[in-house]
Every structure is written in C-alpha cells, then in structure tokens.
C-alpha positions as CSV (number, residue, x, y, z in Angstrom):
1,M,0.0,0.0,0.0
2,K,1.3,3.4,-1.0
3,K,1.4,6.3,1.5
4,G,0.5,9.9,0.3
5,F,-2.4,11.9,-1.1
6,T,-4.4,11.1,-4.1
7,I,-5.1,13.6,-6.8
8,L,-8.8,13.8,-5.6
9,E,-7.8,14.7,-2.1
10,I,-5.4,17.5,-3.4
11,L,-8.2,18.9,-5.6
12,I,-10.7,19.0,-2.8
13,A,-8.1,20.7,-0.5
14,L,-7.4,23.3,-3.2
15,L,-11.2,23.9,-3.7
16,V,-11.7,24.5,0.0
17,F,-8.7,26.8,0.1
18,A,-10.0,28.8,-2.9
19,I,-13.4,29.2,-1.3
20,G,-11.8,30.5,1.9
21,V,-9.5,32.9,0.1
22,T,-12.4,34.3,-2.0
23,G,-14.5,34.9,1.1
24,M,-11.5,36.7,2.8
25,L,-10.9,38.9,-0.3
26,G,-14.6,39.9,-0.4
27,A,-14.5,40.8,3.3
28,L,-11.3,42.8,2.8
29,G,-12.9,44.8,-0.1
30,H,-15.9,45.6,2.0
31,H,-13.6,46.7,4.9
32,M,-11.6,48.9,2.7
33,K,-14.7,50.7,1.4
34,E,-15.9,51.3,5.1
35,V,-12.4,52.7,5.9
36,S,-12.7,55.1,3.0
37,L,-16.1,56.3,4.1
38,A,-14.9,56.8,7.6
39,E,-11.9,58.9,6.3
40,D,-14.3,61.0,4.2
41,H,-16.6,61.6,7.2
42,A,-13.6,62.5,9.4
43,R,-12.5,65.1,6.8
44,G,-16.0,66.5,6.6
45,V,-16.1,66.9,10.4
46,R,-12.7,68.6,10.3
47,I,-13.9,71.1,7.7
48,A,-17.1,71.8,9.7
49,Q,-15.1,72.3,12.9
50,R,-12.7,74.7,11.1
51,E,-15.6,76.8,9.7
52,M,-17.5,76.8,13.0
53,N,-14.4,78.0,14.8
54,A,-13.9,80.7,12.2
55,L,-17.5,81.9,12.8
56,R,-16.9,81.9,16.6
57,R,-13.9,84.2,16.2
58,L,-16.0,86.9,14.5
59,R,-16.9,89.9,16.7
60,Y,-19.6,91.3,14.4
61,F,-22.6,89.7,12.9
62,P,-21.7,88.5,9.4
63,A,-23.9,90.1,6.7
64,M,-24.0,87.1,4.4
65,E,-23.9,83.4,4.0
66,M,-20.4,82.0,3.5
67,T,-19.7,79.1,1.1
68,G,-16.6,77.3,0.0
69,E,-15.3,74.2,-1.8
70,E,-12.4,71.9,-1.3
71,G,-12.2,69.1,-3.8
72,R,-15.3,66.9,-3.4
73,Y,-16.3,68.9,-0.3
74,V,-18.7,71.9,-0.4
75,W,-19.6,73.8,2.8
76,T,-22.1,76.5,3.7
77,A,-21.9,78.6,6.9
78,T,-24.9,80.7,8.0
79,V,-25.5,83.0,11.0
80,E,-29.0,84.2,11.9
81,E,-30.2,86.3,14.7
82,A,-32.0,84.2,17.3
83,D,-35.7,84.8,17.8
84,Y,-35.7,86.5,21.2
85,D,-39.1,85.1,22.2
86,E,-37.7,81.6,22.1
87,L,-34.8,82.4,24.5
88,P,-35.5,81.8,28.2
89,G,-35.9,85.0,30.3
90,V,-35.9,87.4,27.3
91,D,-38.8,89.5,26.2
92,S,-38.3,90.9,22.6
93,D,-40.3,94.0,23.6
94,E,-37.6,95.0,26.0
95,V,-34.7,94.5,23.5
96,S,-33.4,97.8,22.1
97,N,-31.7,98.5,18.8
98,S,-28.4,99.2,20.6
99,R,-25.1,97.7,19.6
100,A,-25.4,95.2,22.5
101,L,-24.4,91.6,21.9
102,R,-27.1,89.7,20.1
103,P,-27.6,85.9,20.4
104,C,-27.3,84.3,17.0
105,T,-27.7,80.7,15.7
106,M,-24.8,79.4,13.6
107,S,-24.8,76.4,11.3
108,V,-22.1,74.8,9.1
109,L,-23.2,72.2,6.5
110,V,-20.5,70.2,4.8
111,Q,-21.6,68.0,1.9
112,W,-19.5,65.7,-0.3
113,S,-19.8,63.0,-3.0
114,D,-18.3,59.5,-3.0
115,S,-16.5,60.3,-6.3
116,A,-15.3,63.4,-8.1
117,G,-18.2,65.1,-9.9
118,G,-20.8,62.9,-8.2
119,E,-24.0,63.7,-6.4
120,L,-23.5,65.3,-2.9
121,R,-24.9,62.4,-0.9
122,R,-23.0,62.6,2.4
123,R,-23.2,65.4,4.9
124,V,-22.2,66.8,8.3
125,L,-24.1,69.5,10.0
126,F,-22.8,71.5,13.0
127,Q,-25.0,74.0,14.8
128,G,-24.5,76.3,17.7
129,M,-25.1,79.7,19.3
130,E,-22.9,82.7,19.8
131,L,-23.1,86.4,20.8
132,F,-22.4,88.9,18.0
133,Q,-22.4,92.6,17.9
134,R,-24.5,94.4,15.3
135,R,-22.5,96.9,13.2
C-alpha cells in the first residue's frame, strides 16, 4: 500500500482553500470601502469644525452666507439672529436696537460625494449659538 495523497484529495483541498480565500478577499474589499467612508466623514467633520471655529472668532454679525469648496467637499456657513421670544428669560419688547451683543444661531453644513463630480450624498451639520455685535 502506497502512502501519500491522491489527486482527488489534493483537488478537494485546493477547492476548500480557494473558497476560503475568495471569502476573505470579499470581506477585505468591504472593509476597505468602510475605511474610505470613515476617512471621508472625518475630513467633513474637520472642515465643519474649522468653519464653525472661524464663525466663533468673528466679533460682528456677518452680513452674508459664506460658502466654500475643497475638492469633493462643499460647505455653507450661515448665521442668523435668534428669535428672542424663544430664548429663556428674554422679552423681545424690551430689547433695544443698541449695539449690544445679540444671540445668533450658527450652522455649518458640509456635503460631499463619494466620487469626483458625483452627487452630494454625504453630509455633516454643525449647529451652535454665539453672541455677535451688530455693526
């Protein structure tokens, strides 16, 4: 009796190995796509943080909406005076037109596409409040 493997045993082993490798490559491809999406989201968050910090550094109420673009990323920053009646402890009838600090709502929306020139399908929205002085 000969010792060793038959050709049938070797072929079955190669088939099992090929199925395992195919599954691992599929999982690796899915994982790489998820990593790419996470990196894109992190960059969108960094842009939104940068623009929100730029708004917070302003002393005076900005007179317009600010927009910008960086590669696949498009951002819009807006500042609006807050409705005094919605703020606790404030009566809009008592607010004068002085140059006093005014509460304002701020928002920064960053949108991007998964590919260059694609539809803007992903987004990050930052919102906050800040006191600005009227000019």
